[in-house]
N, C-alpha and C positions, 0 to 999 in steps of 0.2 A: 504493500500500500504506500502511496506517495503522501507523506505527511503534509507537504505544501498544499496539494490538491484537497486533502481532507480539511485543512483549515479554511481554505477558500470556499469549499462547499458548505461548511458549517456557517460561515459568515453570510453567504448569499441566502441560505435557507432561513436564517433568523430574520433577515430583512424582508424576505418574501412572506414569511408568516405574519409580519407586522403590516402587510398590505401593500408593500412596494412592488412595482412590476419587476419582472426578471431582468430586463435590460437596465433599469435604474440601479438595481442591486449590484449587478456586475460592474457598472460604471463607478459606484461608490467603493467597490473593492480595489480598483486600480491604484488610488493614492493611499489606501489604508496601510499596506506594508511599510511604505516609506515614512508615513506619519508615526506609525508604531515604533519604527527604528529611531526616528529623531527624538521622540519622547523618552524612550528607554536610554538612548545614548546621553541625552541631556541630564537625566537623573544620575546616570553613572558618573558623569563629569563632576556634578555637585558633590556626590558621595566621596569620590576619589580625591578631589581637591581638599575637602574637609579633612579626610584621613591623612593626607600628605602634611597638612599644616599641624594637625594635632600630634601625629607621631613624631614629626621633626621637632616640635616644641618639647615633647616628652624626652626625646633623645638629648636635647640641649638644656634640659631642666628649665623650660619656660612653660607658659600657660597656653599660648596659642590664641586663636580667635575666640572671643567670649561674648561680645555685645551685639553683633549683628545677627539677630535671631537667637533661638535657644542654643546655648553653647557654641555660638558662632556659626551655625549651620547655613545661614544665608549670606555668609561672607563671599562665597563664590558668585552668588547672584548679584551682589553689589558690585563686584569686580566686572562682571559681564555688562551690567548697565553702564558702568563708567566707560568701558571700552566702546560700547555702542554709541555713546554721545561724544566721544573724542573726535577731534578733527582728523579726517583722512588725508594724509599728505603724500603726494608722489614727488620724489626728487626731480629737480628740473632736467637733469641729464639722464634720468632713468628711461628705460623702454617701457612706456605706459601699458602696452598690451600684455607683455610678458610679466611685468610687475604685478598686474591685476590677476592674471591667470595662475600664477605660482601657488598662492594659498589654496585656491579652489582645487587644483590638481592634486594637492597634498591631502585635502580633507575628504573629497568625494569618494575615492576608492576605499577609504577606511569605513565610511558609513555603508557603502555597498556590501562590504564583507560581512556585515551583520546578517545579511539575508540567509546565510548558510549555517548560522549558529543555532543548534537545537537546545531547547530547554526541557525537552521531554520527547517521548515517542511520537507524539502528534503535535508538537509545539515548535515548529520551525516554519519560517516564511516560505522557503523553497528548498526541496531536496532534489537537486538536479543530477545526482549521480556522480558528478565530478566536483563536488563542493570544495574539497580541500585543495584541488588543483586551481579552482577559481580564486581561492583566497591567496595562494602563492602568486598567481598572475596579477591580481589587484595590488598586492603589497609591493610589487616591483615597479608600480607606476609612481608612487609617492616620491622616490628620489629624483625623478625627472622634474617634478614641481619644485623641489628644494634647489636643484641646480639652476632651474629657470629663475627662481627668486633671487639667488645669489648673483647670477650673471646680469640680470636686468637692473639690479640696484645701482650699478656703476660705482661700486664701493669695494675696495680691495679686501676688507674684512669679510664682507658679504660673499664675495667670490670665493675666498678661501674656505668659508663655511660651506658653501654649496659644493665645492669640489671634495671637501672632506666627507660630506653627506653621501655623495655618489660613490666614492671609494669605499666607505664603510659599508654601505648597503650591498655593493657587489661582493665584498669580502665575506659577509655573514649570511647572505641569501643562499649561497651554495651549500654550506654545512646544514642550514635549516632545511633546505629541500631534501637533502640526503637523509636527514633524520626522519622527515615525513615519509619518504619513500620506504623506509624500514617498517613504519607503522602500516602503510598501505599494503606492503608485501605480506604482513601478518594478517591483515583484515580482508584481503582479497577485494578491496573496494576503495573508491575515492570518496564515497558518501560519508558525511559526518554521522548520519544516523546509523549506518552499518558499522562504523568504527566503534561507536558506543555500544551497540548491541553485541559486538564481538567480545566485549569485556564483561558482559552480564552473566549471571548464573552462579558465580562463586563469591559474590561480595567483593571485599577489598582485595582478596587474593587473585581475582581475575583481572585486575587493572593492569594496563600495559607498563606501568612504571616498574613492575617487578621483572618483566621480560625485556624491557628496554631502559635500564637505568642510565647507561651512557647516552642513549638517544634523548632521554629526558633532560639531562644536564646540557647537552649540546643545543637542544632546541630552546631551552630557557635562556641560556647565555646569548644565543643568536637573537632571540626575541627582544631581550633587553638592549642589544646593540641596534636592532632595527628601530626600536622606540627611542633611541638616543638617550637612554637613562644612564646616570652615573653607575659605574665608572666609564661609560662609553659615550659621554656627551661631548665628544670632541668637535662636532660641527658647530656648536654654539658655546664653546668654552669662553666664559666671560673674561677670565684673566688674560686670554690670548687674543680673542677675536671680537671683543665687545659683546655681541650677541650673535655672531655668525651671520647666517643668511637672513635673520630677523632684524638686523641692525637698523635698516631704513624704514621698517614698517611701523605704522601707527593704527590706532582705532581698531575696527573690526577685521582688517586684514591681518594685523598682529594677533587679534583674538582667534582667528581661524587656525593659525599655527598652534596656539595655546590649546584650543579645543581638540585639534587633531592629535596632539601628543598624548593627552589623557584618554581620549577615546581609543587610540591605538594600544595603549597600555592595558586597558580593560579587555579589549578584543584579544590581545595576545594571551592574557591570563585565561580567558574563556576557551581559546583554542587549545592551550596546554591542558586544561581540565578535561576537555573532550578527548584529546588524543591519548593522554597518559593517566588520567585520574578517574576514568569511568563516567565522565559527564554527569548525567542526572542519576546514575546508579548509587545506591546506598552502600555503606561499608559492609552491611549485612544483607544477604540475599532476600528479596521480597518473597520468593517462593518459600524460603525457610520460615519467615515471619508468618506468612499465611497459614502454613501447616501447623505452626505452634499455636496460633489463635483458632485453628480449626474452621477457617472460613475459606471460601473459594476466591481465587484471584480475579474471577469475573464479576465479583460483587461490585455494584455501582459505587457505593460509598468508599470502598477500599481503593477503587481506581481514582476517585477524586482526591482522596488523601495522598495516594501515591504520586499523582501528578503535581500536587501542591508542594509536597516535600521534595520532589525531584527538582523543581525550579529552585527551591531554597538550597539544595545540595550543590547544584551547578554554580549558583552565585557565591555560596560559602567557599567552595574550592577556588573559584576565581579570585575572590577578595583575599583569601589567605595568600595567594601568590602576589597580589598587589601589595599586601602588607610586607611581604618579603622584599619586593622591589623597592619600596619606600625606605625600609631599614637599610638596604644596601646603599641607597643614595646618600644616607647620612652617616655611614660608617666606613665606606670603602673609598680610598683616594682615586682621583682620576688618573688614567694611564696616559702615556704619550702616544702621539699619532703613529709612530713607527712600531711601538709595542702593540697597539691596537691591530694594525694590519698584519704584523707578524703572527699574532695569536690566531687571527682568523685563517690566514693562508697556510701557516706552517704547523699549526696544532689542530685546530678544529676541523679543517678540511680533511687531513689524513685520518683522524680518529673517526669522523663521521663516515668516511668511505669504508674503513675497516668494519665499523659497526653494521653497515648495510650488507657487506659481503658475509659477515659472520651470521647475520640474521637469515640471509638466503641459505647458507649452509645448514644452520640449525633447523630451518623449516623443512629442508629435504630430509634431514636425519630424524627429526621428531615432529612429524606433520601435525599430530593432534595438539601438542602443547603450543606450537607456533602457527596455528591457524591454517594448516594444510588441508 
């Protein structure tokens, strides 16, 4: 069953039951997925920014935001409103078209990637069968926007930041893709739904992190580098490049870069939880819980509870990874650009290639344990 079609059919059925014509219901469905993604991503930005400020404050023995909303929860909204009303300045000698397109090219692919993120068996916008491949393809577009932004600013610091972003992305995309290929090899599918289902049945013992510990570390390190999080924030290193490719940007153009970085961090954490941590699966098998309670898995109320807890499990795993990324930012020093590139090309790439070949060999030797 295609979960995306299932969700679409349910939406249209509800609207037709309310008296809307079939054509009108289908027309209302068209913008619904993107509206849903925008709302969900916006909420995730607020939560992540608040966590970033609170965790960094605790690490430095400070209080953090307190007065804008309860416990400072609306501080991110206040910052967004400030950026919205700031003057939008384009430098006199900048390329106005490329300067404007840069932030959009960075942000749009990240939002589109949320289309393939499942929060449950039938809770995904679309399951196109090659979902994880689509995410890899979309993630390779953002560096073009960063390079475009740096080049069009007519600023040497911005240009260096854009060049660093492109070099960093190329260096870490290949190990990330090889780590994903190992998971695809075990799951026999590029679908995010199939990858999670392949980890079900044995609770926490069935998660891919136990069969792919090296792949998990490679993917998470590469994901942090793709998100330009410390210790991999060389493209916007303040001490060296002022703000890198963002130096000449103001107002909402700068805000788009800010939004894109946090949305990408949450997206990467969600992808890691899907590939390696069982997605919406519980640490204890649902089948075992149902047998213990002596109820059928087909019971309606049990399915509703399972779906709700599945969403919470996916978000819990993702935000545990976000918490780890925030702690790393405030505890690990930044590396040099040569160390960054050497680590990607001379260490992660060979290790990820060996991991892929080892996975293929183990799948041939132990087909049951490795998804044969």
